[in-house]
N, C-alpha and C positions, 0 to 999 in steps of 0.2 A: 815753485816758480815755473812759469811756462815761457816759451819762446814762440813768437810769430814773426813771419816775414811778410811785409806789406808793400805792395807796389807804391811807388812814389806818386803816381798819378791821381788815383781816386780820392774823394773827399774823406774817406774813412780815416786815412792816416792823419789828415789835418785835424779831424775831430778828436782823435786819440791824443795828438800832440797838445791840443788846447785843454782837454779835460783831464788828461793823465789816467783815464779809466778805459777799460774795454771788457767786453764779455765774449766768451766763446760758447757757441752752441754746437754740441756734438749731435749731429743728426742721427735719427733712428733709421734702421734699414728700410722702412717703408716711406721715407721722406726723400726719395730720389728726385721727385719733381721740384721740391724746395731747393735741393742742391743745384739743379739745373737753372732755376730762376735766379739764384744768387751768383752763379758763375758767369752770367752774361756781362759783357762790357757795358759801361755806363751806369751811373748811380741812381737814376730815377726809377721809381716804381717797383723796386725789388721786394718791398714789403706788401705790395698789393695782393690781396687774396691769401695772405699768410697770417695765421693766428699767432699773436704775440702779445706780450704785456711788458711793463717795466718791472724790473727786479733789481734792487740796489742801484737804481737810476740808470740801468742798462737794458737794452732790448733782450728779451728772453722768448725764444720761439717755443710755442706749445708742442708737446709730443716728442721732444728731443730725448735722446738717450742720456745726455748729460749736459750740464751747464756750469761754466766757470766765470766768476767775476774776478777781475784783476786790476791792480794798480800798476801803471807803467813806471817801472823803476829806471829803465835805461833805454836809450835809442842809439843804435849803432848803424852807421852807413854800410850798406851792402850792395853797392853798384846801383842797379835800377830799383832796388828795394831798400827798405829800412827794417832792420831787425829790432823788434821790441821785446825786451825782457820784462815780464809781468809777475808781480808778487800776487799770489792767489789770496783773495779776501773772502770768498765764499764759493762753495761748490756743492752740487747735488747730482745724483744720477738715479736712473730707474732701471729695473731689471729687464733689459731688452737688448737686442743686438744693435750695435752702432753701424751706421753706413760707412763703408770704406770705398776708396777709389784706387784701382790698381790696373795698369795696362789698359787704360781707357775703358774700364768696365767697373760698374758699381757692384758691390757685394757686401759681405760682412766678414767679421774676423774669424768665425768658426770654419776653419779649413778653407777660407776664402771661397765661400759659396757665392756664385753670382746670382743676381736677381734680374 
């Protein structure tokens, strides 16, 4: 099971509420530009220029360190966010360092080396 906290504003939450499915893409350390593109406010154009395909009827970004497909089991109000508890239905990973974000800096998990 995984837990995600989603802002109540964007259409992502509405889509997950309707379909009861969501996917998590764990970006690889070299995907900093992708992280910045998806972090922007507003929902249009985030997939522009990003290689992706459907997997288990969910968007899967190419080149990620990991990917998890989930069935939304429960929605819990959390102030300006909704906490979604998801049962994992599929998962894959590749042997590479994941992208992390800490203290306003991108890095990776190995001794938190910044990029």
